[in-house]
C-alpha positions in Angstrom: -1.6 45.3 -19.7 -3.5 42.2 -20.6 -1.6 38.9 -21.0 -2.5 36.4 -23.6 -2.7 32.8 -22.6 -2.0 30.1 -25.1 -3.5 26.7 -25.1 -0.8 24.0 -25.4 -1.6 20.3 -26.0 1.6 19.4 -24.2 0.5 21.2 -21.0 -2.8 19.3 -21.1 -1.1 16.0 -21.6 1.3 16.7 -18.8 -1.6 17.7 -16.5 -3.5 14.5 -17.4 -0.4 12.4 -16.6 0.0 14.2 -13.2 -3.6 13.5 -12.4 -3.2 9.8 -13.3 0.0 9.6 -11.2 -1.9 11.1 -8.3 -4.8 8.8 -8.7 -2.5 5.8 -8.9 -0.8 6.8 -5.7 -4.1 7.5 -4.0 -5.7 4.2 -5.0 -2.5 2.3 -3.9 -2.8 4.1 -0.5 -6.5 3.4 0.1 -6.1 -0.2 -1.1 -3.3 -0.6 1.5 -5.3 1.1 4.2 -8.4 -0.9 3.4 -6.5 -4.1 3.3 -4.8 -3.5 6.6 -8.1 -2.6 8.3 -10.3 -5.2 6.7 -10.2 -7.4 9.8 -11.4 -4.6 12.1 -14.8 -4.1 10.5 -15.3 -0.5 11.8 -17.5 2.2 10.4 -14.6 4.7 10.3 -12.8 2.5 7.7 -16.0 2.2 5.7 -16.6 5.9 5.7 -13.0 6.6 4.7 -13.4 4.2 1.7 -16.8 5.7 0.7 -15.4 9.3 0.8 -12.2 8.3 -1.0 -14.1 6.6 -3.8 -16.4 9.5 -4.1 -13.4 11.9 -4.5 -11.7 9.6 -7.1 -15.0 9.4 -9.1 -15.2 13.2 -9.1 -11.6 13.6 -10.3 -12.4 11.1 -13.1 -15.5 13.1 -14.0 -13.5 16.3 -14.1 -10.9 14.8 -16.4 -13.5 13.4 -18.7 -15.4 16.7 -18.8 -12.3 18.7 -19.3 -11.3 16.6 -22.2 -14.6 17.1 -23.9 -14.4 20.8 -23.3 -10.8 21.0 -24.7 -11.8 19.0 -27.7 -14.1 21.8 -28.7 -11.3 24.3 -28.5 -8.5 22.3 -30.1 -8.6 19.1 -32.1 -7.0 16.3 -30.0 -5.8 13.0 -31.4 -7.4 10.1 -29.5 -4.1 9.4 -27.7 -4.7 12.6 -25.7 -7.7 11.1 -24.0 -7.1 11.0 -20.2 -8.0 7.4 -20.0 -6.0 6.1 -23.0 -2.5 6.6 -21.6 -0.4 3.5 -20.9 -0.3 4.8 -17.3 -4.0 4.2 -17.0 -3.6 0.5 -17.6 -1.8 0.3 -14.2 -4.5 2.5 -12.6 -7.2 0.4 -14.1 -5.6 -2.8 -12.7 -5.3 -1.2 -9.2 -9.0 -0.2 -9.3 -9.9 -3.8 -10.3 -7.9 -5.1 -7.4 -9.6 -2.7 -5.0 -12.9 -3.9 -6.4 -12.0 -7.5 -5.6 -10.9 -6.5 -2.1 -14.1 -4.6 -1.5 -16.3 -7.5 -2.5 -14.6 -9.6 0.1 -15.0 -7.0 2.8 -17.9 -7.6 5.3 -19.4 -4.1 5.5 -21.2 -3.1 8.7 -23.3 -0.5 7.0 -25.2 -1.6 3.9 -25.5 2.0 2.7 -21.7 2.4 2.7 -21.3 -0.9 0.8 -23.8 0.3 -1.9 -22.1 3.7 -2.3 -18.7 2.1 -2.5 -19.8 -0.4 -5.1 -21.7 2.3 -7.1 -18.8 4.7 -7.1 -16.2 2.0 -8.0 -18.5 0.8 -10.8 -18.9 4.3 -12.1 -15.1 4.8 -12.0 -14.5 1.6 -13.9 -16.9 2.8 -16.6 -14.5 5.6 -17.5 -12.2 3.0 -18.8 -14.6 1.4 -21.2 -13.7 1.1 -24.8 -16.2 3.8 -25.8 -15.2 6.7 -23.6 -17.2 9.3 -25.6 -20.1 8.4 -23.4 -20.4 7.2 -19.8 -22.8 4.4 -18.8 -25.1 5.3 -16.0 -26.5 2.5 -13.9 -29.9 2.9 -12.2 -29.6 0.7 -9.1 -33.1 1.2 -7.7 -36.4 0.4 -9.5 -38.1 3.3 -11.1 -41.2 4.6 -9.3 -44.6 4.0 -10.8 -45.9 6.8 -13.1 -47.8 9.5 -11.5 -51.6 9.3 -12.2 -53.9 12.2 -11.6 -56.8 11.7 -9.3 -60.2 11.0 -10.8 -60.6 14.0 -13.1 -63.9 12.9 -14.5 -65.8 13.9 -11.3 -64.6 17.5 -11.7 -65.5 17.6 -15.3 -69.0 16.2 -14.8 -69.9 18.7 -12.1 -71.6 21.8 -13.3 -70.7 25.0 -11.8 -73.9 26.9 -10.8 -73.8 30.7 -10.8 
């Protein structure tokens, strides 16, 4: 016998709030950890921060993508957006505090520093006023366009049979 699943807006809203609560606790935890270990300057702390911010960004991406998918199924009022809860104001402030703390931290590995800054920047972009789109920052210069080798030589040669 096949069960029929129903889609409830309340369930989605409750799920979003649970994710936001988790993210808030996680950001508080890593901020505390990072703050306590900021004098040690070890690569383990930097790697932990890099991986934690990567995970937080992926959860944000999931929530954003899920919201877009659910909007196609059911019409949601704007208040159902995962980053428009009053709870997200606290999370946003925690992330800004972590950003300030990170800018003061003397990273040993420049690659970790770049990844942390990029991930945190991307996370903060989810809280922009226009959350129907996500800003993507290109941090490295674009390569020069590919140019084919001299094709005129090939065209000018006659093929003898």
